[in-house]
C-alpha positions in Angstrom: 0.0 0.0 0.0 1.3 3.5 -0.9 -0.1 6.9 -1.6 -0.7 8.2 -5.1 -0.5 11.7 -6.6 -3.3 12.0 -9.2 -3.6 14.2 -12.2 -5.2 16.9 -10.0 -1.5 17.8 -9.5 -0.9 18.2 -13.2 0.6 21.6 -14.0 -0.3 22.7 -10.4 2.9 21.3 -8.7 2.7 23.1 -5.4 5.3 21.0 -3.6 4.0 21.5 0.0 3.9 17.7 0.2 7.6 17.5 -0.7 8.5 19.6 2.3 6.7 17.3 4.8 7.7 13.9 3.4 10.1 12.2 5.9 11.6 9.8 3.3 11.9 12.0 0.2 9.7 9.7 -1.9 7.9 12.5 -3.7 9.7 13.2 -6.9 9.5 15.1 -10.2 10.9 14.2 -13.6 14.3 15.8 -14.2 14.4 18.0 -17.3 10.7 18.6 -17.5 7.6 16.7 -18.5 7.3 14.2 -21.3 4.5 12.3 -23.0 5.1 9.4 -20.6 5.4 11.6 -17.5 3.3 14.8 -17.5 4.2 17.8 -15.4 3.3 16.7 -11.9 4.7 15.2 -8.8 4.9 11.4 -8.2 5.2 9.1 -5.2 7.7 6.3 -5.5 5.7 3.3 -4.1 8.9 1.5 -3.2 10.1 4.3 -1.0 6.8 5.5 0.5 6.4 4.4 4.1 2.6 5.0 4.1 2.8 7.7 6.8 0.2 9.9 5.0 1.6 13.2 6.1 1.6 14.4 2.5 -2.1 14.1 1.9 -3.4 16.9 4.1 -0.6 19.2 2.9 -1.7 19.1 -0.8 -3.7 22.3 -1.5 -5.0 20.7 -4.7 -6.3 17.6 -2.9 -4.4 15.5 -5.4 -3.1 12.8 -3.1 -5.0 9.6 -2.2 -4.2 6.3 -0.5 -3.8 3.8 -3.4 -6.9 1.8 -2.3 -9.0 5.1 -2.2 -8.0 6.6 -5.6 -11.3 7.6 -7.3 -12.1 5.6 -10.4 -11.6 8.7 -12.6 -7.9 8.6 -11.6 -7.4 4.9 -11.7 -4.6 5.2 -14.3 -2.6 7.5 -12.0 -1.8 4.6 -9.6 0.0 2.8 -12.5 1.7 6.0 -13.6 3.1 6.6 -10.1 4.3 2.9 -10.0 5.9 3.3 -13.4 8.5 5.7 -12.1 10.3 2.8 -10.4 11.3 1.6 -13.9 13.2 4.8 -14.6 13.8 6.1 -11.0 17.2 7.7 -11.9 15.2 10.1 -14.2 13.5 11.6 -11.2 14.6 13.8 -8.3 13.2 15.3 -5.2 12.4 18.9 -6.3 13.3 22.1 -4.5 10.2 23.8 -3.1 9.6 27.4 -4.1 6.9 29.7 -2.6 3.8 29.0 -4.7 0.6 30.8 -3.8 -2.1 28.6 -2.3 -5.1 28.0 -4.6 -8.5 29.3 -3.6 -11.3 26.9 -3.0 -12.7 28.0 -6.4 -9.4 27.1 -8.1 -9.4 23.7 -6.5 -13.1 23.1 -7.5 -12.3 24.2 -11.1 -9.3 21.9 -11.3 -11.4 19.0 -10.1 -14.1 19.8 -12.7 -11.4 19.8 -15.4 -10.6 16.2 -14.7 -14.2 15.1 -14.2 -13.9 14.6 -10.4 -16.8 15.9 -8.4 -16.0 15.0 -4.8 
């Protein structure tokens, strides 16, 4: 069991979760996004210790326990797991000072991906 960052993070990359992760298992693709790995953060399931401290820190509400990932984001579980195949292409990113999204921003992002929780 691990945690999964869903496409709700795509192009939103806040990194508050990175700051609280005790084992540095939250990573980003070096050199920018590709077709295989879009611009978002990923959780390495082999390094994740299932502590869950990342989930409440995500202002975009993009992180779910793998067994609780909504059906609309089912493919994101496999995408997070796929990073283990090319783990050297990923790194723990440096956190900047992004602005927190408004509740309206979060709701609009969810609507973009067809998630109405």
